[in-house]
C-alpha positions in Angstrom: 40.0 5.5 45.7 41.1 3.2 42.8 43.3 4.8 40.1 41.5 5.2 36.8 43.5 4.3 33.8 42.7 7.1 31.3 43.5 6.2 27.7 44.5 8.9 25.3 42.5 9.3 22.2 44.5 8.9 19.0 42.0 10.7 16.8 43.6 13.0 14.3 41.3 16.0 14.0 41.2 18.2 10.9 43.2 21.4 11.0 40.4 23.3 9.2 36.8 23.1 8.2 36.4 21.6 4.7 33.4 21.8 2.5 32.6 21.2 -1.2 29.5 23.3 -1.0 30.7 26.9 -0.5 34.1 28.4 -1.5 35.1 31.9 -0.4 38.1 33.7 -1.8 39.5 36.0 1.0 39.6 39.7 0.4 43.1 41.2 0.2 42.1 44.0 2.5 40.5 41.7 5.2 40.8 37.9 5.1 37.6 37.6 7.1 35.7 39.2 4.2 35.1 37.4 0.9 36.2 38.7 -2.5 34.6 36.0 -4.5 32.0 33.3 -3.5 31.2 30.1 -5.4 28.5 27.5 -4.7 29.6 24.1 -6.1 31.7 26.1 -8.6 28.9 28.5 -9.6 29.5 32.2 -9.1 27.3 33.4 -6.3 26.3 36.7 -7.9 25.4 34.8 -11.2 23.1 32.6 -9.2 21.6 35.6 -7.5 20.9 37.2 -10.9 19.9 34.2 -13.0 18.5 31.4 -10.9 15.4 31.0 -8.7 15.5 30.3 -5.0 14.3 26.8 -5.6 17.1 26.1 -8.1 19.8 27.3 -5.7 18.1 25.4 -2.8 18.3 22.2 -5.0 22.0 23.0 -5.8 23.0 23.3 -2.1 21.8 19.8 -1.3 22.4 18.0 -4.6 25.6 19.7 -5.8 24.1 20.4 -9.2 21.4 22.6 -10.7 18.1 20.9 -11.5 17.2 20.3 -15.1 13.8 21.7 -16.3 11.9 18.6 -15.3 13.5 18.5 -11.8 13.0 22.2 -11.4 9.2 22.0 -12.1 8.7 19.1 -9.7 10.8 20.6 -6.9 9.2 24.0 -7.1 5.7 22.5 -7.1 6.6 20.3 -4.2 7.9 23.2 -2.1 4.8 25.2 -2.6 2.6 22.2 -2.0 3.9 22.0 1.6 4.8 25.6 2.3 2.1 25.7 5.0 1.1 22.7 7.0 -2.1 24.4 8.0 -3.1 26.3 11.1 -4.4 23.1 12.8 -1.0 21.4 12.5 0.6 21.1 15.9 3.8 22.9 14.7 1.8 25.9 13.5 -0.3 26.0 16.7 2.9 25.9 18.7 4.2 28.9 16.8 0.9 30.8 17.3 0.7 30.1 21.0 4.3 31.2 21.4 3.6 34.4 19.5 0.6 35.5 21.6 2.5 34.6 24.8 5.2 37.1 23.7 8.0 34.5 23.3 11.1 36.1 21.9 10.7 36.1 18.1 14.1 34.4 17.5 12.9 31.4 19.6 9.6 30.8 17.8 10.8 28.9 14.7 13.2 26.7 16.7 10.5 25.6 19.1 8.0 25.0 16.3 10.5 23.1 14.3 11.0 20.8 17.3 7.3 20.1 17.1 7.6 19.6 13.3 10.3 17.0 13.9 7.8 14.5 15.0 6.8 11.1 13.5 3.2 12.1 13.1 2.9 14.4 10.0 6.4 15.7 10.7 9.8 15.6 9.2 10.7 12.3 10.9 7.8 10.7 9.0 9.4 12.0 5.8 12.7 10.3 6.7 10.9 7.0 7.5 8.7 7.2 4.3 11.8 7.6 2.1 13.4 4.6 3.8 10.2 2.6 3.3 10.1 3.5 -0.4 13.8 2.8 -1.1 13.5 -0.7 0.6 10.3 -1.7 -1.3 10.7 -0.3 -4.8 11.9 -3.7 -6.1 8.7 -5.4 -4.8 5.3 -4.9 -6.4 3.0 -2.2 -4.8 0.2 -4.7 -4.7 2.2 -7.3 -2.8 3.7 -4.8 -0.4 0.2 -3.3 0.3 -1.2 -6.7 1.0 1.7 -7.6 3.3 1.5 -4.3 5.2 -2.3 -4.5 5.6 -2.3 -8.1 6.8 0.5 -7.3 9.3 -1.6 -4.7 11.1 -2.8 -5.8 14.5 -6.0 -4.7 16.2 -3.9 -2.3 18.3 -2.5 -0.8 15.1 -6.0 0.0 13.9 -6.9 2.0 17.0 -7.0 5.6 16.0 -5.5 6.5 12.7 -4.4 3.7 10.4 -0.7 3.7 9.5 -0.1 1.2 6.7 3.4 2.6 6.1 5.2 5.8 7.1 3.7 8.5 5.0 0.7 6.4 4.0 -2.5 5.9 6.1 -5.4 7.8 7.4 -5.6 11.2 9.0 -8.2 11.9 11.6 -10.1 8.8 10.7 -10.2 8.9 6.9 -7.8 9.3 4.0 -6.6 12.9 3.6 -8.5 14.3 0.6 -6.4 17.4 0.2 -3.2 15.3 0.2 -4.8 13.3 -2.7 -5.5 16.6 -4.5 -1.9 17.7 -4.1 -0.8 14.3 -5.5 -3.1 14.6 -8.5 -1.8 18.1 -9.2 1.8 16.9 -9.2 1.0 14.0 -11.5 -0.9 16.4 -13.8 1.8 19.0 -14.1 5.1 17.3 -13.4 7.0 14.2 -14.6 6.6 11.5 -12.0 9.6 9.2 -11.5 9.8 5.6 -10.2 9.1 6.3 -6.6 6.0 8.5 -7.2 4.6 6.0 -9.7 5.2 3.1 -7.2 3.6 5.1 -4.4 0.6 6.0 -6.5 -0.1 2.3 -7.1 0.5 1.5 -3.5 -2.1 4.1 -2.5 -4.6 2.7 -5.0 -4.1 -0.7 -3.2 -4.8 0.6 0.3 -7.7 3.0 -0.4 -10.4 0.4 0.5 -9.0 0.3 4.0 -9.6 4.0 4.4 -6.0 4.9 3.9 -4.3 7.1 1.4 -1.5 9.6 0.8 -0.3 11.7 3.7 1.5 14.9 2.7 4.7 13.5 4.2 4.5 10.4 2.0 4.0 12.5 -1.2 6.9 14.8 -0.2 9.1 11.7 0.4 8.3 10.0 -2.9 9.0 13.1 -4.9 12.3 13.7 -3.1 13.3 10.1 -3.8 12.8 10.7 -7.5 14.8 13.9 -7.2 17.8 12.1 -5.8 17.7 13.3 -2.2 18.6 11.1 0.7 16.3 10.4 3.7 18.7 12.5 5.9 18.3 15.4 3.4 14.6 14.9 3.1 14.0 15.3 6.9 15.9 18.6 6.8 14.1 19.8 3.6 10.7 19.2 5.0 11.4 21.4 8.0 12.8 24.2 5.8 9.9 23.9 3.3 7.2 24.1 5.9 8.9 26.9 7.9 7.5 29.9 5.8 3.9 29.1 6.6 4.6 28.5 10.3 6.6 31.7 10.5 3.8 33.7 8.8 1.3 32.3 11.3 3.5 33.5 14.2 3.9 36.9 12.6 0.2 37.3 12.2 -0.3 36.6 15.9 2.6 38.7 17.2 0.6 41.8 18.2 -2.5 39.9 19.4 -3.3 39.2 23.1 -3.0 35.7 24.6 -6.8 35.5 24.5 -6.7 35.3 20.7 -5.9 31.6 21.0 -8.1 28.9 22.5 -7.3 27.8 26.0 -8.5 24.9 28.1 -11.6 26.0 30.1 -11.7 25.9 33.9 -14.2 23.0 34.0 -11.7 20.8 32.1 -9.0 21.2 34.9 -8.9 18.7 37.7 -7.0 19.5 40.8 -6.5 16.6 43.0 -5.5 16.8 46.7 -2.6 15.0 48.2 
């Protein structure tokens, strides 16, 4: 057997974990306990007593507390997507797991794996934020024209995807996603990305396309200063409460409480 020349790695690893997010001052009685905790310099107990969950959520990812305009948009956005709906594949995965008596600690991880998809999932949020950041300097009208003209006959089979986060859903534009968008524009201050996306949607409506919830979420996060990487994580966290609630509702119900493929739809082929 030939001798393998194994080269030594010269990587210098850190001696300790470093983070700018969370600082713990060790207790004098036990260094594994914290005497004082700060989040980006803010006293943790002060945040507990004076700030909302959405504000601290924002702080963890952005490193600063939101101003009033950002707070209103972020809170409205989180509630807008708090439940993807019982027909969403991630919610169905959670409910099916619940009635099949899957260990409760495994239900959210498995449903988040489903939510990670490119179809109405967190990966579509990532891609939509990338799309918006790349095209903000072009006109919405020109971008829409180019995207529509680039669609092939194959692209138009099934749902239309003009761009990540923008297209049709089950054959037509998502009317409730449009209502969510209208509500945000009515009650929040829309930044450059939301305004651009709104004009883009107006240009693709005749094709039967419109907002998807993922596109709306992506545009708002762009205006709030989040990165696509953060956006993908935030969408999973934001939709988790509704999915978890659906699983909890089904937890004490029998497996027959969920639809199942009927016998006549099975085909068993011989060898």
